N, CA, C and O atoms as a MOPAC input file, in Angstrom:
PM7 MOZYME 1SCF
protein

 N     14.23400 1    14.07800 1    13.24600 1
 C     15.76700 1    14.52400 1    12.54400 1
 C     16.77900 1    13.77100 1    13.55300 1
 O     16.73900 1    13.80600 1    14.78300 1
 N     17.59800 1    13.15500 1    12.82000 1
 C     18.91200 1    12.84900 1    13.68100 1
 C     20.14100 1    13.78900 1    13.51500 1
 O     20.23800 1    14.61800 1    12.61100 1
 N     20.94300 1    13.60100 1    14.35300 1
 C     22.09000 1    14.54800 1    14.51900 1
 C     22.65100 1    14.67500 1    13.28900 1
 O     22.90600 1    15.82400 1    12.92900 1
 N     22.95500 1    13.60600 1    12.41600 1
 C     23.80400 1    13.63300 1    11.24400 1
 C     22.99800 1    14.38300 1    10.21500 1
 O     23.57600 1    15.24000 1     9.54600 1
 N     21.71700 1    14.14000 1    10.02700 1
 C     20.94200 1    14.87500 1     9.01400 1
 C     20.81200 1    16.24700 1     9.41500 1
 O     21.02500 1    17.06700 1     8.52200 1
 N     20.53100 1    16.66100 1    10.48100 1
 C     20.54900 1    17.99800 1    11.04700 1
 C     21.90100 1    18.71600 1    10.72400 1
 O     21.90200 1    19.80700 1    10.15300 1
 N     22.95900 1    18.13300 1    11.07200 1
 C     24.35600 1    18.88200 1    10.64400 1
 C     24.48500 1    19.10700 1     9.38700 1
 O     24.92700 1    20.16000 1     8.92700 1
 N     23.99800 1    17.84700 1     8.53100 1
 C     24.31000 1    18.10300 1     7.14900 1
 C     23.33300 1    19.35500 1     6.51400 1
 O     23.77900 1    20.17300 1     5.71100 1
 N     22.08300 1    19.36200 1     6.95600 1
 C     21.28500 1    20.30500 1     6.48500 1
 C     21.86200 1    21.78300 1     6.71100 1
 O     21.96700 1    22.64900 1     5.84200 1
 N     22.24900 1    21.89800 1     8.20500 1
 C     22.60600 1    23.28700 1     8.62500 1
 C     23.98900 1    23.56800 1     7.98800 1
 O     24.25900 1    24.76900 1     7.98500 1
 N     24.90600 1    22.78600 1     7.46500 1
 C     25.94600 1    23.03000 1     6.78000 1
 C     25.69100 1    23.59300 1     5.37700 1
 O     26.33200 1    24.53800 1     4.91800 1
 N     24.69600 1    22.94000 1     4.71600 1
 C     24.13500 1    23.31600 1     3.58000 1
 C     23.69000 1    24.69700 1     3.67000 1
 O     24.08600 1    25.60900 1     2.94400 1
 N     22.76000 1    24.79900 1     4.70200 1
 C     22.12300 1    26.32000 1     4.86600 1
 C     23.08000 1    27.36200 1     4.90000 1
 O     22.90900 1    28.42100 1     4.29500 1
 N     24.22100 1    27.07300 1     5.67500 1
 C     25.19000 1    28.06800 1     6.02800 1
 C     25.97700 1    28.40000 1     4.51800 1
 O     26.68500 1    29.40700 1     4.52100 1
 N     25.90000 1    27.67000 1     3.32800 1
 C     26.52800 1    27.91200 1     2.21800 1
 C     25.54200 1    28.60600 1     1.32600 1
 O     25.95400 1    29.12300 1     0.28700 1
 N     24.20300 1    28.66100 1     1.66700 1
 C     23.14000 1    29.22800 1     0.91500 1
 C     22.36800 1    28.26800 1     0.28000 1
 O     21.64400 1    28.67900 1    -0.62700 1
 N     22.35300 1    27.12200 1     0.53300 1
 C     21.60400 1    25.82200 1    -0.02400 1
 C     20.48900 1    25.50200 1     0.96300 1
 O     20.76900 1    24.86300 1     1.97800 1
 N     19.32800 1    25.87800 1     0.74600 1
 C     18.16900 1    25.45100 1     1.84300 1
 C     17.81400 1    24.01300 1     1.51400 1
 O     17.09700 1    23.39100 1     2.29700 1
 N     18.26200 1    23.45500 1     0.42400 1
 C     17.68600 1    22.02400 1     0.12400 1
 C     16.40800 1    21.53000 1     0.34100 1
 O     15.52900 1    21.97500 1    -0.39700 1
 N     16.11100 1    20.73500 1     1.15900 1
 C     14.66400 1    20.20100 1     1.22900 1
 C     13.69400 1    21.41900 1     1.97100 1
 O     12.46800 1    21.38000 1     1.86800 1
 N     14.32100 1    22.37300 1     2.63900 1
 C     13.45900 1    23.25700 1     3.26200 1
 C     12.81900 1    24.25500 1     2.11700 1
 O     11.94600 1    25.07600 1     2.40200 1
 N     13.26200 1    24.11900 1     1.01800 1
 C     12.64800 1    24.75900 1    -0.04700 1
 C     11.24600 1    24.19400 1    -0.48200 1
 O     10.33200 1    24.90700 1    -0.89500 1
 N     11.19000 1    22.94400 1    -0.35000 1
 C     10.02000 1    22.14100 1    -0.94000 1
 C      9.10100 1    21.39400 1     0.10800 1
 O      7.93300 1    21.11200 1    -0.16200 1
 N      9.66700 1    21.10600 1     1.26100 1
 C      8.97500 1    20.29200 1     2.12500 1
 C      8.75300 1    20.86400 1     3.50300 1
 O      9.70400 1    21.19800 1     4.21000 1
 N      7.44900 1    20.98000 1     3.89900 1
 C      7.16100 1    21.67800 1     5.07800 1
 C      7.61100 1    20.81700 1     6.24900 1
 O      7.55900 1    19.58700 1     6.24000 1
 N      8.10300 1    21.63300 1     7.36000 1
 C      8.73000 1    20.95100 1     8.51700 1
 C      7.71700 1    20.80500 1     9.49900 1
 O      6.63200 1    21.32000 1     9.23000 1
 N      7.86000 1    20.12100 1    10.75100 1
 C      7.29600 1    19.97700 1    11.90600 1
 C      7.84100 1    20.81500 1    12.81800 1
 O      8.98700 1    21.20500 1    12.59600 1
 N      7.25100 1    21.20100 1    13.84800 1
 C      7.67500 1    22.19100 1    14.98300 1
 C      9.05100 1    21.77300 1    15.52700 1
 O      9.88200 1    22.63500 1    15.81000 1
 N      9.32500 1    20.35200 1    15.69000 1
 C     10.50400 1    19.94500 1    16.44300 1
 C     11.66000 1    20.20600 1    15.56300 1
 O     12.75100 1    20.49500 1    16.05500 1
 N     11.44800 1    20.10500 1    14.06400 1
 C     12.49600 1    20.26600 1    13.34600 1
 C     13.09900 1    21.68100 1    13.37400 1
 O     14.29900 1    21.91100 1    13.22200 1
 N     12.09400 1    22.65400 1    13.59700 1
 C     12.52100 1    24.13800 1    13.62400 1
 C     13.44300 1    24.22800 1    15.31100 1
 O     14.44700 1    24.90200 1    15.53800 1
 N     12.85400 1    23.50800 1    16.08200 1
 C     13.50300 1    23.73000 1    17.42800 1
 C     14.89700 1    23.08100 1    17.29400 1
 O     15.83500 1    23.58300 1    17.91300 1
 N     15.09100 1    21.97000 1    16.50400 1
 C     16.49600 1    21.25300 1    16.40200 1
 C     17.19700 1    22.27300 1    15.65600 1
 O     18.31600 1    22.59800 1    16.05500 1
 N     16.74800 1    22.77700 1    14.72100 1
 C     17.58900 1    23.75900 1    13.83200 1
 C     18.08700 1    24.90400 1    14.48500 1
 O     19.26100 1    25.26800 1    14.41000 1
 N     17.09800 1    25.53900 1    15.20000 1
 C     17.24700 1    26.70800 1    15.88300 1
 C     18.27000 1    26.53200 1    17.14500 1
 O     18.96700 1    27.48700 1    17.49000 1
 N     18.32700 1    25.42300 1    17.74100 1
 C     19.08600 1    25.14300 1    18.83400 1
 C     20.62500 1    24.90100 1    18.44800 1
 O     21.52300 1    24.94600 1    19.28900 1
 N     20.80800 1    24.66900 1    17.24400 1
 C     22.08800 1    24.46300 1    16.70000 1
 C     22.73700 1    25.19100 1    15.48300 1
 O     23.87700 1    24.98100 1    15.06700 1
 N     21.75700 1    26.15700 1    14.93400 1
 C     22.29000 1    26.89400 1    13.94800 1
 C     23.42000 1    27.88800 1    14.25600 1
 O     23.31400 1    28.48900 1    15.32500 1
 N     24.44000 1    28.14200 1    13.51400 1
 C     25.36000 1    29.24700 1    13.57700 1
 C     24.83100 1    30.36700 1    13.13300 1
 O     23.81900 1    30.37100 1    12.43100 1
 N     25.52300 1    31.53500 1    13.53100 1
 C     25.15600 1    32.90100 1    13.04900 1
 C     25.10800 1    32.95000 1    11.62600 1
 O     24.16100 1    33.55000 1    11.11700 1
 N     26.09400 1    32.34400 1    10.79000 1
 C     25.94000 1    32.34100 1     9.41900 1
 C     24.51700 1    31.71400 1     9.03600 1
 O     23.77400 1    32.30400 1     8.25200 1
 N     24.22100 1    30.66200 1     9.54200 1
 C     22.84600 1    29.80800 1     9.27000 1
 C     21.75500 1    30.65200 1     9.53500 1
 O     20.81100 1    30.78000 1     8.75500 1
 N     21.87600 1    31.33000 1    10.79400 1
 C     20.79100 1    32.23300 1    11.06700 1
 C     20.57500 1    33.40600 1    10.24000 1
 O     19.45700 1    33.90600 1    10.11500 1
 N     21.70200 1    33.89500 1     9.62600 1
 C     21.61900 1    35.03000 1     8.67400 1
 C     20.72300 1    34.56400 1     7.52800 1
 O     19.66900 1    35.10200 1     7.18900 1
 N     21.28400 1    33.50000 1     6.98700 1
 C     20.37700 1    32.80500 1     5.68500 1
 C     19.00200 1    32.55600 1     6.02900 1
 O     18.13200 1    32.72700 1     5.17600 1
 N     18.72200 1    32.17400 1     7.17400 1
 C     17.23600 1    31.90200 1     7.53400 1
 C     16.57700 1    33.20300 1     7.61100 1
 O     15.46400 1    33.28800 1     7.09000 1
 N     17.10200 1    34.27100 1     8.19800 1
 C     16.39800 1    35.68700 1     7.89800 1
 C     16.28700 1    36.16400 1     6.63900 1
 O     15.27100 1    36.77300 1     6.30500 1
 N     17.32700 1    35.94600 1     5.76900 1
 C     17.17100 1    36.49800 1     4.48800 1
 C     16.01000 1    35.44700 1     3.87000 1
 O     15.00200 1    35.93100 1     3.35600 1
 N     16.15800 1    34.27700 1     3.92600 1
 C     15.05400 1    33.47600 1     3.24600 1
 C     13.64200 1    33.87200 1     3.67100 1
 O     12.75300 1    33.99100 1     2.82800 1
 N     13.38900 1    34.11600 1     5.23500 1
 C     12.21900 1    34.30800 1     5.61400 1
 C     11.53300 1    35.49000 1     4.89700 1
 O     10.30300 1    35.54200 1     4.88100 1
 N     12.38500 1    36.56900 1     4.22200 1
 C     11.91100 1    37.66500 1     3.65800 1
 C     11.88800 1    37.36100 1     2.03400 1
 O     10.92500 1    37.59400 1     1.30300 1
 N     12.87200 1    36.91700 1     1.71400 1
 C     13.21100 1    36.72900 1     0.15200 1
 C     13.18100 1    35.24100 1    -0.33300 1
 O     13.35000 1    35.03300 1    -1.53400 1
 N     13.01800 1    34.40100 1     0.35300 1
 C     12.86600 1    33.06700 1    -0.16800 1
 C     12.03600 1    32.80200 1    -1.50100 1
 O     11.04200 1    33.45600 1    -1.81800 1
 N     12.51400 1    31.88000 1    -2.15000 1
 C     11.80100 1    31.86200 1    -3.57100 1
 C     10.44200 1    30.97300 1    -3.44900 1
 O      9.70300 1    30.93800 1    -4.43300 1
 N     10.13400 1    30.34500 1    -2.42300 1
 C      8.89100 1    29.62500 1    -2.43500 1
 C      8.60400 1    30.01500 1    -0.94600 1
 O      9.40700 1    30.37200 1    -0.08400 1
 N      7.06100 1    29.83100 1    -0.86400 1
 C      6.33400 1    30.04500 1     0.24300 1
 C      6.83800 1    28.98300 1     1.37600 1
 O      6.91600 1    29.31900 1     2.55800 1
 N      7.11800 1    27.89400 1     0.99600 1
 C      7.44000 1    26.85900 1     1.97900 1
 C      8.73800 1    27.17800 1     2.57600 1
 O      8.94100 1    26.88500 1     3.75400 1
 N      9.79300 1    27.85600 1     1.74200 1
 C     11.03600 1    28.20400 1     2.39100 1
 C     10.85400 1    29.30300 1     3.37000 1
 O     11.26700 1    29.27800 1     4.52900 1
 N     10.14400 1    30.35700 1     2.75600 1
 C      9.93100 1    31.45400 1     3.73300 1
 C      9.29100 1    31.03400 1     5.01400 1
 O      9.68600 1    31.50300 1     6.08100 1
 N      8.23300 1    30.09000 1     4.94400 1
 C      7.58400 1    29.60100 1     6.27700 1
 C      8.48400 1    28.78500 1     7.02500 1
 O      8.45600 1    28.93700 1     8.24600 1
 N      9.24500 1    27.98400 1     6.56500 1
 C     10.22200 1    27.08300 1     7.18500 1
 C     11.37300 1    28.03400 1     7.92700 1
 O     11.71300 1    27.88000 1     9.10100 1
 N     11.86800 1    28.96500 1     7.09600 1
 C     12.84400 1    29.82600 1     7.71000 1
 C     12.29900 1    30.59600 1     8.92000 1
 O     12.97200 1    30.67700 1     9.94800 1
 N     11.16300 1    31.12700 1     8.81900 1
 C     10.48300 1    32.04600 1     9.80000 1
 C     10.36900 1    31.10700 1    11.08100 1
 O     10.57100 1    31.54300 1    12.21400 1
 N     10.02900 1    29.78000 1    10.81300 1
 C      9.77800 1    28.75800 1    12.00300 1
 C     11.01700 1    28.73300 1    12.76300 1
 O     10.99800 1    28.94400 1    13.97600 1
 N     12.23400 1    28.45800 1    12.05100 1
 C     13.57600 1    28.59700 1    12.82200 1
 C     13.91200 1    29.80300 1    13.61200 1
 O     14.34100 1    29.79900 1    14.76600 1
 N     13.66300 1    30.86800 1    12.84600 1
 C     14.01600 1    32.09400 1    13.33400 1
 C     13.09600 1    32.60300 1    14.63900 1
 O     13.49200 1    33.44300 1    15.44700 1
 N     11.91000 1    31.99600 1    14.68700 1
 C     11.00700 1    32.06700 1    15.76900 1
 C     11.59000 1    31.45100 1    17.05400 1
 O     11.27300 1    31.96500 1    18.12700 1
 N     12.39900 1    30.41400 1    17.03000 1
 C     13.02400 1    29.89200 1    18.05400 1
 C     14.30600 1    30.45400 1    18.46600 1
 O     14.89400 1    29.94000 1    19.41800 1
 N     14.83200 1    31.51900 1    17.81100 1
 C     16.07700 1    32.00700 1    18.11000 1
 C     15.93900 1    33.09300 1    19.15100 1
 O     14.86600 1    33.69300 1    19.08800 1
 N     16.76900 1    33.48200 1    20.08500 1
 C     16.69200 1    34.73300 1    20.88700 1
 C     17.18500 1    35.87500 1    20.03200 1
 O     17.64300 1    35.63600 1    18.91400 1
 N     17.11600 1    37.05100 1    20.48300 1
 C     17.63100 1    38.26400 1    19.97200 1
 C     16.53100 1    39.08300 1    19.53200 1
 O     15.51400 1    38.55300 1    19.08400 1
 N     16.66600 1    40.49400 1    19.63600 1
 C     15.31400 1    41.26500 1    19.45500 1
 C     15.38000 1    41.40300 1    17.88400 1
 O     14.35000 1    41.85500 1    17.38400 1
 N     16.25900 1    41.14000 1    17.14100 1
 C     16.03300 1    41.42600 1    15.72700 1
 C     15.35800 1    40.32800 1    15.06700 1
 O     14.68500 1    40.50900 1    14.05200 1
 N     15.53400 1    39.06100 1    15.67700 1
 C     14.92500 1    37.87300 1    15.15900 1
 C     13.49600 1    38.04900 1    15.61300 1
 O     12.63400 1    37.80900 1    14.76800 1
 N     13.10200 1    38.43800 1    16.84100 1
 C     11.82400 1    38.79500 1    17.27100 1
 C     10.91400 1    39.79800 1    16.45500 1
 O      9.72600 1    39.60000 1    16.19900 1
 N     11.63500 1    40.87700 1    16.09600 1
 C     11.16200 1    41.92400 1    15.25500 1
 C     10.76100 1    41.40900 1    13.95100 1
 O      9.68500 1    41.72400 1    13.44400 1
 N     11.65900 1    40.56700 1    13.35500 1
 C     11.36900 1    39.85400 1    11.91600 1
 C     10.07800 1    39.15200 1    11.86600 1
 O      9.30900 1    39.19100 1    10.90600 1
 N      9.86600 1    38.42900 1    13.09300 1
 C      8.87600 1    37.41500 1    13.09600 1
 C      7.63300 1    38.30600 1    13.36100 1
 O      6.62100 1    38.06700 1    12.70400 1
 N      7.62600 1    39.23300 1    14.19800 1
 C      6.51400 1    40.25900 1    14.52000 1
 C      6.17700 1    41.14800 1    13.39600 1
 O      5.01300 1    41.36100 1    13.05600 1
 N      7.13900 1    41.63200 1    12.86200 1
 C      6.64800 1    42.78500 1    11.70500 1
 C      7.28200 1    42.70500 1    10.41700 1
 O      6.84200 1    43.43000 1     9.52500 1
 N      8.23100 1    41.94900 1    10.18600 1
 C      9.15400 1    42.04400 1     8.85500 1
 C      8.72700 1    40.99900 1     7.83000 1
 O      9.27500 1    40.93400 1     6.73000 1
 N      7.64800 1    40.10600 1     8.23800 1
 C      7.53000 1    39.09600 1     7.25900 1
 C      6.58100 1    39.67300 1     6.19400 1
 O      5.56600 1    40.26700 1     6.55900 1
 N      6.87600 1    39.51800 1     4.87600 1
 C      6.05600 1    40.30900 1     3.92800 1
 C      4.76600 1    39.50200 1     3.59900 1
 O      4.79000 1    38.28000 1     3.44900 1
 N      3.61500 1    40.27300 1     3.49200 1
 C      2.41300 1    39.44600 1     3.29300 1
 C      2.60100 1    38.72000 1     1.90400 1
 O      3.33000 1    39.20200 1     1.03800 1
 N      1.96000 1    37.62400 1     1.74300 1
 C      2.13800 1    36.58600 1     0.68000 1
 C      1.36900 1    37.25100 1    -0.56500 1
 O      1.61000 1    36.85600 1    -1.70600 1
 N      0.56300 1    38.13500 1    -0.34900 1
 C     -0.25500 1    38.67400 1    -1.32800 1
 C      0.69500 1    39.89400 1    -2.09500 1
 O      0.31600 1    40.41700 1    -3.14300 1
 N      1.79000 1    40.21000 1    -1.51800 1
 C      2.67900 1    41.09900 1    -2.05500 1
 C      3.53700 1    40.50800 1    -3.16100 1
 O      4.10600 1    41.19400 1    -4.01000 1
 N      3.58900 1    39.10100 1    -3.08500 1
 C      4.45500 1    38.45600 1    -4.03400 1
 C      3.86300 1    38.22000 1    -5.29100 1
 O      4.50900 1    37.67300 1    -6.18400 1

């Protein structure tokens, strides 16, 4: 992921548009890149999508980004808050 595509994706995320994250699985490095540059507004969207995302891919991609963020509330979501897919 280059800087321009990362920045474009993060701007879309901040406005509530997950774009390709809804349908395409990402690699570990993408989660690291997004996690290293996401704003609080973007992180809030990823936290929301990790629980309420409309596709399993979006929920998984969001959780991947959140797992790379500091703060206890992010760790708690990764550790305890992710719903079982069987409940969907």
